[in-house]
C-alpha positions as CSV (number, residue, x, y, z in Angstrom):
1,M,-18.1,9.0,-17.6
2,P,-16.6,12.4,-16.6
3,H,-18.0,15.5,-18.4
4,K,-15.9,17.2,-21.0
5,K,-14.6,20.5,-19.7
6,P,-13.2,23.4,-21.7
7,H,-9.5,24.1,-21.0
8,T,-9.0,27.7,-19.9
9,A,-6.3,29.4,-17.8
10,S,-8.8,30.0,-15.0
11,N,-9.9,26.4,-14.7
12,S,-9.1,24.5,-11.5
13,L,-6.3,21.9,-11.5
14,R,-7.3,18.6,-13.1
15,V,-5.6,15.4,-12.1
16,I,-6.0,11.7,-13.1
17,I,-4.7,9.1,-10.7
18,S,-4.5,5.6,-12.1
19,G,-3.9,2.2,-10.7
20,G,-5.0,-0.1,-7.8
21,G,-5.6,-3.8,-7.3
22,T,-4.6,-4.0,-3.7
23,G,-4.6,-1.7,-0.7
24,G,-0.9,-1.2,-1.2
25,H,-1.7,0.8,-4.4
26,I,-5.1,2.3,-3.4
27,F,-4.2,3.8,0.0
28,P,-1.2,5.7,-1.4
29,A,-3.3,7.0,-4.3
30,V,-6.0,8.3,-1.9
31,A,-3.3,9.9,0.3
32,I,-2.0,11.8,-2.7
33,A,-5.5,12.9,-3.7
34,N,-6.3,14.0,-0.1
35,E,-3.1,16.1,0.0
36,L,-4.0,17.7,-3.4
37,R,-7.5,18.5,-2.2
38,R,-6.1,19.9,1.1
39,R,-3.9,22.3,-0.9
40,Q,-6.3,23.0,-3.8
41,P,-9.9,22.4,-2.6
42,D,-11.3,23.1,-6.1
43,A,-9.0,20.6,-7.8
44,E,-10.8,18.1,-10.0
45,I,-9.5,14.6,-9.4
46,L,-10.5,11.5,-11.4
47,F,-9.4,8.0,-10.5
48,V,-9.1,5.3,-13.1
49,G,-9.0,1.7,-11.9
50,A,-9.6,-1.9,-13.2
51,N,-13.2,-3.2,-13.2
52,G,-13.8,-5.8,-10.6
53,R,-10.9,-4.8,-8.4
54,M,-11.1,-3.3,-4.9
55,E,-10.4,0.3,-6.0
56,M,-13.9,0.4,-7.6
57,T,-15.4,0.4,-4.1
58,R,-12.7,1.8,-1.9
59,V,-12.1,5.0,-3.9
60,P,-15.8,6.1,-3.9
61,E,-15.8,5.3,-0.2
62,A,-13.0,7.8,0.1
63,G,-15.1,10.4,-1.7
64,Y,-13.6,10.4,-5.2
65,E,-15.0,9.6,-8.7
66,I,-13.6,6.5,-10.4
67,V,-13.9,5.0,-13.9
68,G,-13.0,1.4,-14.6
69,L,-11.1,-0.2,-17.4
70,D,-11.5,-3.8,-18.5
71,I,-7.9,-4.8,-17.9
72,A,-6.2,-7.7,-16.0
73,G,-2.6,-8.9,-15.6
74,L,-0.8,-11.7,-17.4
75,Q,-1.2,-15.1,-15.8
76,R,2.0,-16.9,-14.9
77,R,0.9,-20.0,-16.8
78,L,-0.3,-20.2,-20.4
79,T,-4.1,-19.5,-20.5
80,P,-6.6,-18.2,-23.0
81,Q,-6.7,-15.0,-21.0
82,N,-3.0,-14.5,-21.9
83,L,-3.7,-14.9,-25.6
84,I,-6.2,-12.0,-25.6
85,F,-4.1,-9.9,-23.3
86,P,-2.6,-7.7,-26.1
87,I,-6.1,-7.0,-27.4
88,R,-7.4,-6.1,-23.9
89,V,-4.5,-3.7,-23.4
90,M,-5.1,-2.0,-26.8
91,R,-8.8,-1.6,-25.9
92,A,-7.9,-0.2,-22.4
93,V,-5.4,2.3,-23.9
94,R,-8.1,3.4,-26.4
95,K,-10.6,3.9,-23.6
96,A,-8.0,5.7,-21.4
97,G,-7.3,8.0,-24.4
98,K,-11.0,8.9,-24.7
99,L,-11.1,9.6,-20.9
100,I,-8.1,11.8,-21.1
101,E,-9.5,13.7,-24.1
102,Q,-12.8,14.3,-22.2
103,F,-11.3,15.1,-18.8
104,R,-8.3,17.0,-20.1
105,P,-6.0,16.5,-17.1
106,D,-3.1,18.8,-16.4
107,V,-1.1,15.9,-15.0
108,V,-1.5,12.1,-14.6
109,V,-0.2,10.0,-11.7
110,G,0.3,6.2,-11.9
111,V,0.5,4.3,-8.6
112,G,0.9,0.8,-10.0
113,G,-1.7,-1.9,-10.7
114,Y,-3.4,-3.0,-13.9
115,A,-5.0,0.3,-14.8
116,S,-1.8,2.3,-14.5
117,A,-0.2,1.2,-17.7
118,P,-2.9,2.1,-20.3
119,V,-3.6,5.5,-18.7
120,L,0.1,6.4,-18.6
121,L,0.6,5.2,-22.2
122,A,-2.4,7.2,-23.4
123,A,-1.3,10.3,-21.4
124,T,2.4,10.3,-22.4
125,S,1.5,9.8,-26.1
126,R,-0.4,13.0,-25.8
127,G,2.4,14.9,-24.1
128,I,0.6,15.2,-20.8
129,P,3.0,15.5,-17.8
130,S,3.1,12.3,-15.8
131,L,4.5,10.9,-12.6
132,I,5.0,7.3,-11.3
133,Q,4.9,6.5,-7.6
134,E,6.8,3.2,-7.1
135,Q,6.1,1.8,-3.6
136,N,8.5,-1.2,-3.6
137,S,12.2,-1.7,-3.4
138,Y,12.1,-3.8,-6.5
139,A,10.4,-2.0,-9.4
140,G,7.6,-3.8,-11.3
141,L,8.0,-4.5,-15.0
142,V,5.3,-2.1,-16.1
143,N,6.9,0.8,-14.2
144,K,10.3,0.0,-15.6
145,L,8.9,0.1,-19.1
146,L,6.9,3.3,-18.5
147,S,9.9,5.0,-16.9
148,R,11.2,6.0,-20.3
149,R,8.0,7.9,-21.0
150,V,7.1,9.6,-17.8
151,N,8.6,12.9,-16.4
152,K,9.2,12.0,-12.8
153,I,9.5,8.9,-10.6
154,C,8.9,9.1,-6.9
155,V,10.4,6.2,-5.0
156,A,10.5,4.9,-1.4
157,Y,13.9,3.3,-1.3
158,D,17.5,4.2,-2.1
159,G,19.3,2.5,-5.0
160,M,16.4,2.7,-7.5
161,Q,18.6,4.0,-10.3
162,K,19.2,0.3,-11.2
163,F,15.6,0.3,-12.5
164,F,15.0,3.9,-13.5
165,P,16.7,6.8,-15.1
166,Q,18.6,8.6,-12.3
167,E,17.7,12.1,-13.5
168,K,13.9,11.3,-13.1
169,L,14.2,9.9,-9.5
170,V,13.0,11.6,-6.4
171,L,13.4,9.8,-3.1
172,T,10.1,10.6,-1.3
173,G,9.1,7.5,0.7
174,N,5.6,6.0,0.5
175,P,2.5,8.1,1.1
176,V,1.1,7.0,4.4
177,R,-1.6,8.6,6.4
178,T,0.4,10.4,9.1
179,E,-2.5,9.9,11.6
180,I,-1.6,6.2,11.5
181,A,1.1,7.0,14.1
182,S,-1.1,9.2,16.3
183,G,-3.0,6.6,18.3
184,N,-3.0,6.6,22.1
185,R,-2.0,3.3,23.8
186,V,-4.5,3.6,26.7
187,E,-7.4,4.6,24.4
188,A,-6.4,1.9,21.9
189,R,-6.6,-0.9,24.4
190,Q,-9.9,0.4,25.7
191,F,-11.2,0.6,22.1
192,F,-10.4,-3.1,21.4
193,G,-11.4,-4.3,24.9
194,L,-7.9,-5.3,25.8
195,A,-6.3,-5.4,29.3
196,P,-3.9,-2.5,29.9
197,D,-1.1,-4.5,31.4
198,Q,-0.7,-7.6,29.2
199,P,1.4,-7.8,26.0
200,V,-0.5,-7.4,22.7
201,L,0.4,-9.0,19.3
202,L,-1.0,-7.5,16.1
203,V,-1.1,-9.8,13.1
204,I,-1.9,-8.2,9.7
205,G,-2.0,-10.0,6.4
206,G,-2.7,-7.1,4.1
207,S,-6.1,-6.0,2.7
208,L,-6.8,-9.5,1.2
209,G,-5.6,-11.6,4.1
210,A,-2.7,-14.1,4.2
211,R,-3.3,-17.9,4.3
212,T,0.1,-18.7,5.9
213,L,-0.3,-16.1,8.7
214,N,-3.8,-17.2,9.4
215,Q,-3.0,-20.9,9.6
216,A,0.0,-20.3,11.8
217,T,-2.0,-18.0,14.1
218,A,-4.9,-20.4,14.4
219,A,-2.4,-23.2,15.4
220,A,-0.7,-20.8,18.0
221,L,-3.9,-19.7,19.8
222,P,-3.3,-22.1,22.8
223,R,0.3,-21.0,23.1
224,L,-0.7,-17.3,23.1
225,K,-3.3,-18.0,25.8
226,A,-0.7,-19.9,27.9
227,A,1.8,-17.0,27.6
228,G,-0.8,-14.4,28.6
229,V,-0.5,-12.6,25.2
230,Q,-3.5,-10.7,23.8
231,L,-4.1,-10.9,20.0
232,L,-5.5,-8.6,17.4
233,W,-5.7,-10.8,14.3
234,Q,-6.7,-9.2,11.0
235,T,-7.7,-12.1,8.9
236,G,-9.1,-10.6,5.6
237,K,-12.6,-11.3,4.3
238,L,-12.0,-14.7,2.8
239,Y,-10.5,-16.2,5.9
240,Y,-12.7,-14.5,8.5
241,P,-15.6,-17.0,9.0
242,E,-13.2,-19.9,9.9
243,A,-10.8,-17.7,11.9
244,S,-13.7,-16.2,14.0
245,Q,-14.8,-19.7,14.9
246,Q,-11.2,-20.7,15.8
247,A,-10.8,-17.6,18.0
248,A,-14.3,-17.9,19.6
249,A,-13.0,-20.4,22.2
250,F,-10.4,-17.9,23.3
251,A,-12.6,-14.8,23.5
252,A,-12.2,-14.6,27.3
253,D,-8.4,-14.5,26.8
254,N,-8.6,-11.4,24.5
255,L,-7.5,-13.4,21.4
256,K,-9.6,-11.5,18.8
257,A,-10.1,-12.3,15.1
258,L,-11.1,-9.2,13.0
259,E,-12.1,-9.3,9.3
260,F,-10.8,-5.8,8.7
261,V,-9.3,-3.2,11.0
262,Q,-10.8,0.2,10.3
263,R,-8.8,2.0,13.0
264,M,-5.3,1.0,12.2
265,D,-4.0,3.9,14.2
266,L,-5.4,2.3,17.3
267,A,-4.3,-1.2,16.3
268,Y,-0.7,-0.1,16.0
269,A,-1.0,1.9,19.3
270,A,-2.3,-1.1,21.2
271,A,0.4,-3.4,19.9
272,D,3.8,-4.3,21.5
273,V,4.9,-6.4,18.5
274,V,3.5,-6.7,14.9
275,V,3.5,-9.7,12.6
276,S,3.0,-8.6,9.0
277,R,3.4,-9.3,5.3
278,A,6.0,-7.0,3.8
279,G,3.9,-5.1,1.3
280,A,5.4,-1.6,0.7
281,L,2.5,0.2,2.5
282,S,2.7,-2.1,5.6
283,V,6.5,-1.6,5.8
284,S,6.1,2.2,5.5
285,E,3.5,2.2,8.3
286,L,5.7,0.1,10.5
287,C,8.5,2.7,10.0
288,L,6.2,5.6,10.8
289,T,4.7,3.9,13.9
290,G,8.1,2.7,15.1
291,K,6.8,-0.8,15.9
292,P,9.1,-3.8,16.4
293,S,8.0,-6.3,13.8
294,I,8.4,-9.8,12.3
295,L,8.0,-9.7,8.5
296,V,6.7,-12.7,6.6
297,P,7.0,-11.8,2.9
298,S,4.3,-13.1,0.6
299,P,5.8,-15.6,-2.0
300,N,2.9,-14.9,-4.4
301,V,4.1,-11.5,-5.7
302,A,6.1,-10.5,-8.8
303,E,9.9,-10.8,-8.6
304,D,9.6,-11.7,-4.9
305,H,9.5,-8.0,-4.1
306,Q,8.1,-8.4,-0.6
307,T,11.3,-10.2,0.5
308,K,13.3,-7.3,-1.0
309,N,11.1,-4.8,0.9
310,A,11.7,-6.8,4.1
311,M,15.4,-7.0,3.6
312,A,15.7,-3.2,3.3
313,L,14.7,-3.2,7.0
314,V,16.4,-6.4,8.2
315,R,19.8,-5.3,6.9
316,K,19.5,-2.2,9.1
317,D,18.4,-4.2,12.2
318,A,15.0,-2.6,12.0
319,A,12.9,-5.8,11.7
320,L,13.0,-9.6,12.0
321,L,12.3,-11.9,9.0
322,V,10.6,-15.3,8.9
323,S,10.1,-16.8,5.4
324,D,6.6,-18.0,4.3
325,A,8.0,-21.5,4.1
326,E,9.4,-21.3,7.7
327,A,6.3,-19.6,9.2
328,P,4.3,-22.7,10.2
329,A,7.2,-24.0,12.3
330,K,9.1,-20.9,13.3
331,L,6.8,-17.8,13.3
332,Y,5.3,-18.1,16.8
333,D,8.6,-19.2,18.4
334,T,10.1,-16.0,17.1
335,A,7.0,-13.9,18.1
336,L,6.8,-15.2,21.6
337,A,10.6,-14.7,22.1
338,L,10.3,-11.1,20.9
339,L,7.3,-10.4,23.1
340,Q,9.4,-11.5,26.1
341,N,12.4,-9.5,25.2
342,S,11.8,-5.8,25.9
343,T,15.4,-4.8,25.1
344,Q,15.2,-6.3,21.6
345,Q,11.8,-4.6,21.1
346,Q,13.3,-1.2,22.0
347,Q,16.3,-1.8,19.6
348,L,14.1,-2.7,16.7
349,A,11.8,0.3,17.4
350,A,14.7,2.7,17.5
351,Q,16.1,1.4,14.2
352,V,12.8,1.3,12.3
353,R,11.9,4.9,13.3
354,Q,15.1,6.0,11.5
355,L,13.7,4.8,8.2
356,A,10.4,6.7,8.4
357,R,9.6,9.4,5.9
358,P,6.6,11.3,7.3
359,A,6.7,14.0,4.6
360,A,6.3,11.5,1.7
361,T,2.9,12.6,0.6
362,T,3.6,16.3,0.6
363,T,6.9,15.8,-1.3
364,I,5.1,13.8,-4.0
365,V,2.5,16.5,-4.4
366,D,5.2,19.1,-4.5
367,E,6.7,17.2,-7.5
368,L,3.3,16.8,-9.1
369,L,2.7,20.6,-8.9
370,K,6.1,21.3,-10.3
371,L,5.2,19.3,-13.3
372,V,2.0,21.2,-13.8
373,G,3.9,24.5,-13.4
374,K,6.3,23.4,-16.1
375,A,3.5,22.3,-18.3
376,Q,1.7,25.6,-17.9
377,V,4.8,27.6,-18.7
378,H,5.5,25.3,-21.6
379,T,2.1,25.7,-23.2
380,S,1.6,29.4,-22.4
């Protein structure tokens, strides 16, 4: 539990960042915290997450304190968990309120995920300035409901006024580590032990892995070998034991299964073509790295928002789309055709670079600090 600190004019900036659940929420949150710390090294930053979710390990690994709430989402079917959901929310809001009274933040940021709602509800009911960072092109229900209460909403896509009050919107893009685009192709291929002169396919299923992508990739290993294509296949923890066995027979052909890719900058730099889910963070990284991609949206997300993320690129000829249902039959036909078509690769790369917003994190922190400035003026 954070220590209670007296609020005086000379105290350093205090910020609570809430949310998580997946890498798509956690990595933007950490990017915002890093930019805050870069500008104000003495800023005090507290994360609030959901107990049992990946932020409870990933945030401390990034060097920040985190406190967990006992909160989970509604199930899509009727379950006992749904019946006690309102009680759990009330308890989480109460605990979030106590945290806020102890930590006394100057501003609160919500990045989406289970913990975001109770923290923002508790903060806005106390008149603390607050900001939402919405990563997707289709806003989640919680953020839509909270939009009436928060001061500012930073979004990654045009047209978000259909979900949020226009006067609160700032088009910033998604916070992405800018170093993700700084990898060197020669160094990258050496790092992964790849041949310098053969095409490389990068397959990424998000931080938790993707069953459809993994099954389609496993089935395609002989085709990739026959085509002389090298593979970096990020499987996710759950699928890695089976995938590593499947790839073992092709180790000499540089078809590599990886549980998790720590050096994504080098993975992107090594790749000629990327196959990816269409989570908001993945899409933003593809824009920044300028990689030709085939997007396979996950069907297991609220409001099918990954398809909407993907279509924002496809409509601008900046990516190809294969649906999850089509992937077993069609994905590797599409991938091998693109790997053999350098002209199409160049066209997709040129279009996707147009959509990059490399200054997203700094713009979000600008907005956050403006809110603090207003708050200080307001309370002085």
